[in-house]
C-alpha positions as a Markdown table, in Angstrom:
| # | Residue | x | y | z |
|---|---|---|---|---|
| 1 | Met | -0.2 | -0.1 | 0.2 |
| 2 | Ile | 1.2 | 3.7 | -0.6 |
| 3 | Lys | 1.4 | 5.7 | 2.1 |
| 4 | Gly | 2.0 | 9.5 | 2.6 |
| 5 | Gly | 3.2 | 9.6 | -1.0 |
| 6 | Lys | 5.5 | 12.4 | -1.7 |
| 7 | Gly | 4.5 | 15.9 | -4.0 |
| 8 | Gly | 0.8 | 17.1 | -4.3 |
| 9 | Ala | -2.1 | 19.2 | -6.0 |
| 10 | Lys | 0.2 | 22.2 | -6.8 |
| 11 | Thr | 2.9 | 20.3 | -8.5 |
| 12 | Ala | 1.1 | 16.8 | -9.6 |
| 13 | His | -2.2 | 15.5 | -10.5 |
| 14 | Ser | -1.5 | 11.9 | -8.9 |
| 15 | Gly | -3.7 | 12.6 | -5.8 |
| 16 | Leu | -5.3 | 14.5 | -3.2 |
| 17 | Arg | -3.9 | 17.5 | -1.2 |
| 18 | Phe | -4.6 | 17.7 | 2.2 |
| 19 | Glu | -3.7 | 20.8 | 4.1 |
| 20 | Ser | -5.4 | 21.2 | 5.9 |
| 21 | Arg | -8.8 | 20.3 | 7.0 |
| 22 | Val | -10.8 | 21.7 | 3.8 |
| 23 | Ala | -13.7 | 19.8 | 2.7 |
| 24 | Met | -12.7 | 16.5 | -0.2 |
| 25 | Gln | -15.4 | 18.1 | -2.7 |
| 26 | Ser | -13.6 | 21.6 | -2.9 |
| 27 | Leu | -10.0 | 19.2 | -3.9 |
| 28 | Leu | -11.7 | 16.9 | -6.5 |
| 29 | Ala | -13.3 | 20.1 | -7.9 |
| 30 | Ser | -10.4 | 21.8 | -8.3 |
| 31 | Leu | -8.7 | 18.8 | -10.8 |
| 32 | Pro | -8.9 | 19.2 | -14.5 |
| 33 | Ser | -12.3 | 17.7 | -16.4 |
| 34 | Tyr | -13.4 | 17.1 | -12.5 |
| 35 | Ser | -16.4 | 18.9 | -11.1 |
| 36 | Val | -18.6 | 18.0 | -7.7 |
| 37 | Lys | -22.6 | 19.1 | -7.7 |
| 38 | Glu | -25.3 | 18.3 | -5.6 |
| 39 | Asp | -22.8 | 15.4 | -3.5 |
| 40 | Ile | -22.2 | 14.1 | -7.1 |
| 41 | Val | -18.8 | 13.9 | -9.0 |
| 42 | Tyr | -18.7 | 14.0 | -12.4 |
| 43 | Tyr | -15.7 | 13.6 | -14.5 |
| 44 | Lys | -15.9 | 14.9 | -18.2 |
| 45 | Arg | -19.3 | 15.2 | -17.9 |
| 46 | Glu | -19.2 | 11.7 | -16.2 |
| 47 | Lys | -20.4 | 11.2 | -13.1 |
| 48 | Val | -17.4 | 8.7 | -11.0 |
| 49 | Ala | -18.7 | 9.4 | -7.6 |
| 50 | Glu | -21.0 | 10.1 | -4.5 |
| 51 | Phe | -20.2 | 12.0 | -1.7 |
| 52 | Tyr | -22.2 | 10.9 | 1.8 |
| 53 | Gly | -20.4 | 12.7 | 4.7 |
| 54 | Lys | -21.8 | 12.7 | 8.4 |
| 55 | Asn | -26.0 | 12.3 | 8.2 |
| 56 | Lys | -26.0 | 11.9 | 4.3 |
| 57 | Leu | -24.8 | 8.4 | 4.6 |
| 58 | Tyr | -27.8 | 7.8 | 6.3 |
| 59 | Lys | -30.3 | 9.2 | 5.0 |
| 60 | Asn | -29.2 | 9.9 | 1.2 |
| 61 | Leu | -28.2 | 6.4 | 1.0 |
| 62 | Leu | -29.2 | 4.1 | 3.9 |
| 63 | Glu | -32.4 | 5.5 | 4.6 |
| 64 | Ala | -33.1 | 6.0 | 0.4 |
| 65 | Asn | -32.3 | 2.3 | 0.2 |
| 66 | Asn | -35.6 | 1.3 | 2.5 |
| 67 | Ile | -32.5 | 0.9 | 5.4 |
| 68 | Asp | -33.2 | 1.3 | 9.3 |
| 69 | Tyr | -28.8 | 1.7 | 10.5 |
| 70 | Ser | -30.5 | 0.8 | 14.1 |
| 71 | Asp | -31.9 | -2.4 | 12.4 |
| 72 | Ile | -27.6 | -3.3 | 11.9 |
| 73 | Ile | -25.6 | -1.4 | 14.3 |
| 74 | Ser | -26.8 | -0.3 | 17.8 |
| 75 | Lys | -25.2 | 3.5 | 16.9 |
| 76 | Lys | -24.4 | 5.8 | 14.5 |
| 77 | Leu | -21.0 | 6.3 | 13.2 |
| 78 | Leu | -20.6 | 9.8 | 11.4 |
| 79 | Pro | -17.4 | 9.6 | 9.0 |
| 80 | Asp | -15.3 | 13.4 | 8.1 |
| 81 | Glu | -15.5 | 12.0 | 4.7 |
| 82 | Ala | -17.4 | 9.5 | 2.4 |
| 83 | Ile | -17.0 | 8.6 | -0.8 |
| 84 | Leu | -18.5 | 6.5 | -3.1 |
| 85 | Ile | -17.2 | 4.9 | -6.3 |
| 86 | Leu | -19.5 | 3.9 | -8.8 |
| 87 | Ala | -17.0 | 1.5 | -10.7 |
| 88 | Gly | -15.9 | -0.2 | -7.9 |
| 89 | Lys | -18.6 | 0.4 | -5.7 |
| 90 | Thr | -16.6 | 0.9 | -3.3 |
| 91 | Leu | -17.6 | 3.2 | -0.1 |
| 92 | Phe | -14.0 | 4.9 | 1.0 |
| 93 | Ile | -14.4 | 6.4 | 4.9 |
| 94 | Ile | -12.2 | 9.8 | 5.6 |
| 95 | Glu | -10.9 | 10.6 | 8.8 |
| 96 | Ile | -8.5 | 13.4 | 9.1 |
| 97 | Lys | -6.5 | 12.9 | 11.6 |
| 98 | Phe | -4.4 | 16.0 | 12.3 |
| 99 | Gln | -2.2 | 16.4 | 15.6 |
| 100 | Glu | 0.1 | 19.2 | 16.5 |
| 101 | Val | -0.1 | 18.1 | 20.3 |
| 102 | Ala | -0.4 | 15.1 | 22.2 |
| 103 | Gly | -4.1 | 14.2 | 22.9 |
| 104 | Ser | -7.3 | 11.7 | 22.2 |
| 105 | Val | -6.5 | 11.7 | 18.5 |
| 106 | Asp | -3.4 | 9.3 | 19.4 |
| 107 | Glu | -6.2 | 6.5 | 20.6 |
| 108 | Lys | -9.3 | 7.2 | 18.2 |
| 109 | Leu | -6.4 | 6.0 | 15.5 |
| 110 | Gln | -6.5 | 2.4 | 18.0 |
| 111 | Thr | -10.3 | 2.8 | 17.0 |
| 112 | Cys | -10.4 | 2.1 | 13.0 |
| 113 | Asp | -11.0 | -1.8 | 13.0 |
| 114 | Phe | -13.8 | -1.9 | 15.3 |
| 115 | Lys | -15.4 | 1.1 | 13.2 |
| 116 | Asn | -14.4 | 0.0 | 9.9 |
| 117 | Lys | -16.4 | -3.4 | 10.9 |
| 118 | Gln | -19.3 | -1.5 | 11.9 |
| 119 | Tyr | -18.9 | 0.2 | 8.4 |
| 120 | Lys | -19.1 | -3.6 | 6.8 |
| 121 | Lys | -22.0 | -4.2 | 8.4 |
| 122 | Leu | -23.5 | -1.0 | 7.9 |
| 123 | Leu | -23.0 | -1.5 | 4.3 |
| 124 | Ala | -23.3 | -5.5 | 3.3 |
| 125 | Pro | -27.1 | -4.8 | 1.7 |
| 126 | Leu | -25.9 | -2.9 | -0.2 |
| 127 | Gly | -23.6 | -5.3 | -1.6 |
| 128 | Ile | -21.4 | -2.0 | -1.1 |
| 129 | Glu | -17.4 | -2.5 | -0.5 |
| 130 | Val | -16.2 | -0.5 | 2.6 |
| 131 | Lys | -11.9 | 1.1 | 2.8 |
| 132 | Tyr | -11.0 | 3.1 | 6.1 |
| 133 | Val | -8.7 | 5.8 | 5.6 |
| 134 | Tyr | -6.8 | 7.6 | 7.7 |
| 135 | Ile | -5.1 | 10.8 | 6.2 |
| 136 | Leu | -2.4 | 12.5 | 8.7 |
| 137 | Asn | -0.1 | 15.1 | 9.2 |
| 138 | Asp | 3.9 | 14.4 | 10.2 |
| 139 | Trp | 2.6 | 14.4 | 14.0 |
| 140 | Phe | 2.4 | 11.2 | 13.8 |
| 141 | Lys | 5.7 | 10.4 | 11.4 |
| 142 | Lys | 6.8 | 10.2 | 15.2 |
| 143 | Gln | 8.7 | 6.9 | 16.1 |
| 144 | Glu | 6.0 | 6.2 | 19.0 |
| 145 | Tyr | 3.8 | 6.2 | 16.0 |
| 146 | Lys | 4.9 | 3.4 | 14.7 |
| 147 | Asp | 3.0 | 0.3 | 16.3 |
| 148 | Val | 0.0 | 1.8 | 16.3 |
| 149 | Leu | 0.3 | 3.1 | 12.1 |
| 150 | Lys | 1.3 | -0.8 | 11.9 |
| 151 | Tyr | -1.4 | -2.0 | 13.6 |
| 152 | Val | -3.7 | 0.4 | 11.6 |
| 153 | Glu | -2.6 | -1.8 | 8.5 |
| 154 | Ser | -3.0 | -4.9 | 10.0 |
| 155 | Val | -6.5 | -5.1 | 10.6 |
| 156 | Gly | -7.0 | -4.1 | 7.1 |
| 157 | Cys | -7.2 | -0.2 | 7.4 |
| 158 | His | -5.6 | 2.6 | 5.3 |
| 159 | Tyr | -3.4 | 5.4 | 6.5 |
| 160 | Phe | -1.9 | 8.1 | 4.0 |
| 161 | Phe | 0.3 | 11.5 | 4.5 |
| 162 | Tyr | -1.1 | 14.9 | 3.4 |
| 163 | Glu | -2.4 | 12.7 | -0.1 |
| 164 | Leu | -4.6 | 10.6 | -0.6 |
| 165 | Pro | -3.6 | 9.4 | -4.3 |
| 166 | Leu | -6.5 | 9.5 | -7.1 |
| 167 | Asp | -5.5 | 5.5 | -8.3 |
| 168 | Phe | -6.3 | 4.1 | -4.8 |
| 169 | Leu | -9.5 | 5.8 | -5.1 |
| 170 | Gly | -10.2 | 3.5 | -8.7 |
| 171 | Leu | -11.1 | 7.7 | -9.6 |
| 172 | Pro | -9.6 | 8.5 | -13.8 |
| 173 | Gln | -6.4 | 10.2 | -13.6 |
| 174 | Pro | -7.1 | 13.7 | -15.2 |
| 175 | Asn | -4.6 | 15.3 | -18.1 |
| 176 | Pro | -2.7 | 18.2 | -17.4 |
| 177 | Gln | -4.0 | 19.6 | -21.2 |
| 178 | Asp | -7.7 | 19.6 | -20.1 |
| 179 | Arg | -6.4 | 22.4 | -16.9 |
| 180 | Pro | -8.6 | 25.3 | -17.2 |
| 181 | Phe | -6.9 | 28.5 | -17.5 |
| 182 | Ala | -7.0 | 31.8 | -14.9 |
| 183 | Ile | -7.0 | 35.0 | -16.0 |
| 184 | Gln | -5.6 | 38.4 | -14.2 |
| 185 | Tyr | -4.1 | 41.5 | -15.1 |
| 186 | Ala | -0.8 | 41.5 | -13.9 |
| 187 | Arg | 1.0 | 44.5 | -12.9 |
| 188 | Lys | 4.5 | 43.9 | -13.9 |
| 189 | His | 3.3 | 43.1 | -17.5 |
| 190 | Gly | 1.5 | 45.5 | -18.0 |
| 191 | Asp | -0.7 | 43.0 | -20.6 |
| 192 | Thr | -2.9 | 40.5 | -20.1 |
| 193 | Leu | -1.6 | 37.0 | -19.0 |
| 194 | Phe | -3.6 | 34.2 | -19.6 |
| 195 | Cys | -2.3 | 30.3 | -17.5 |
| 196 | Glu | -3.7 | 27.1 | -17.7 |
| 197 | Ser | -4.0 | 26.9 | -14.4 |
| 198 | Ile | -2.1 | 28.2 | -10.9 |
| 199 | Trp | -0.1 | 24.9 | -11.0 |
| 200 | Leu | 4.2 | 24.8 | -11.5 |
| 201 | Asn | 5.0 | 24.2 | -14.8 |
| 202 | Ser | 1.5 | 25.6 | -16.9 |
| 203 | Arg | 1.6 | 27.5 | -20.0 |
| 204 | Val | 1.3 | 30.8 | -20.4 |
| 205 | Phe | -0.3 | 33.1 | -23.1 |
| 206 | His | 0.9 | 36.5 | -22.8 |
| 207 | Ser | -1.3 | 39.4 | -25.3 |
| 208 | Ile | 2.0 | 40.1 | -27.2 |
| 209 | Glu | 4.3 | 36.7 | -26.5 |
| 210 | Pro | 3.8 | 33.4 | -28.2 |
| 211 | Val | 3.0 | 30.4 | -25.9 |
| 212 | Gly | 6.0 | 29.1 | -23.2 |
| 213 | Asn | 6.4 | 26.6 | -20.6 |
| 214 | Cys | 6.5 | 28.4 | -17.8 |
| 215 | Asp | 6.5 | 28.3 | -13.5 |
| 216 | Gln | 7.4 | 31.4 | -12.7 |
| 217 | Phe | 3.2 | 32.7 | -13.1 |
| 218 | Ile | 1.9 | 31.2 | -9.6 |
| 219 | Phe | 1.1 | 34.5 | -8.6 |
| 220 | Leu | -1.7 | 35.1 | -11.4 |
| 221 | Gly | -5.7 | 34.8 | -10.1 |
| 222 | Arg | -7.6 | 32.1 | -10.1 |
| 223 | Ser | -10.5 | 33.4 | -12.0 |
| 224 | Gln | -11.5 | 30.9 | -15.1 |
| 225 | Pro | -13.4 | 32.1 | -18.2 |
| 226 | Lys | -16.8 | 30.7 | -19.3 |
| 227 | His | -15.5 | 28.9 | -22.5 |
| 228 | Lys | -12.7 | 27.3 | -23.2 |
| 229 | Ile | -9.5 | 28.4 | -25.0 |
| 230 | Asn | -7.5 | 27.0 | -27.9 |
| 231 | Arg | -4.4 | 26.1 | -26.8 |
| 232 | Lys | -2.4 | 26.0 | -30.0 |
| 233 | Ser | 1.0 | 28.6 | -29.5 |
| 234 | Phe | -0.1 | 31.5 | -31.6 |
| 235 | His | 0.4 | 35.6 | -30.4 |
| 236 | Ile | -2.6 | 37.3 | -29.0 |
| 237 | Pro | -3.2 | 41.0 | -30.2 |
| 238 | Phe | -4.1 | 43.1 | -27.3 |
| 239 | Tyr | -7.7 | 44.3 | -29.0 |
| 240 | Leu | -9.0 | 41.1 | -29.2 |
| 241 | Leu | -8.7 | 41.3 | -25.6 |
| 242 | Ile | -10.8 | 44.1 | -24.2 |
C-alpha cells in the first residue's frame, strides 16, 4: 500500500492534497476535468462518484434504500468524509486526523478496526465494499506511532500522509492538458496574461508573446473563463482581449 505519497496537487495530479481540513469536494472540483454538483462527482461530464459525509450516509444512502441503521448497528458513526466510487461500488470512509500536540486523537487511531467492521455491516445489504482510510499529518511520523500505524495496516485499514492518491480511490487521472485557464491583469507585465492554472509548469499566454512553458506565474489570479481557450501556440492581439 502506498502511504504518504510525495508531492501534491500543486506539482502533479496524482492525488488530493490535504494541507488542512479542507473539504474533499473542493479538492476534487479543483482538478482538471472534474466537477462536483450536489454531492455528485463528474469526470468529463460522466458521473463517477457520490459523497455521503456525516448524516448524509444515513439519510441519502441507507434510508433512500429503505435500510434502518438501528437494525444493523446500535449507534451511528459519522464519517468526516465518505465517497462512493461507482465503478468499484466501494465506499471510502475518510477520517482526517491532524495533530499538533499529544491528545485524544492518539488513541482514536486504534479504533479503526471496530469502526471499519461497523461500516462493513452497515453497507453489506447494499453490496457495497468499505475501505477505512486515515489522512494524517507529520505529527504521526514520530517513532512513537510506529506500532499504531502497523496495527492500522494489520487490521485492513489504510493511512496516508497529507495526500490521497486518485488511483487508490479508483478515480481517473486527469489530463494536464485539460487544465482550466486563470485570467489576471498582472501589473508586473502590464498586459493580460492567460495561465492554464495555478500549477507549476503551466503554459502561459501573453497578449503580445507566443505560448511558452513557464513555472514563474503561480501569482496569477484564479478566476476562470466560461469558455475553453484554444491551446495552440499563437499571438493574441491586445485589442482582442478587450
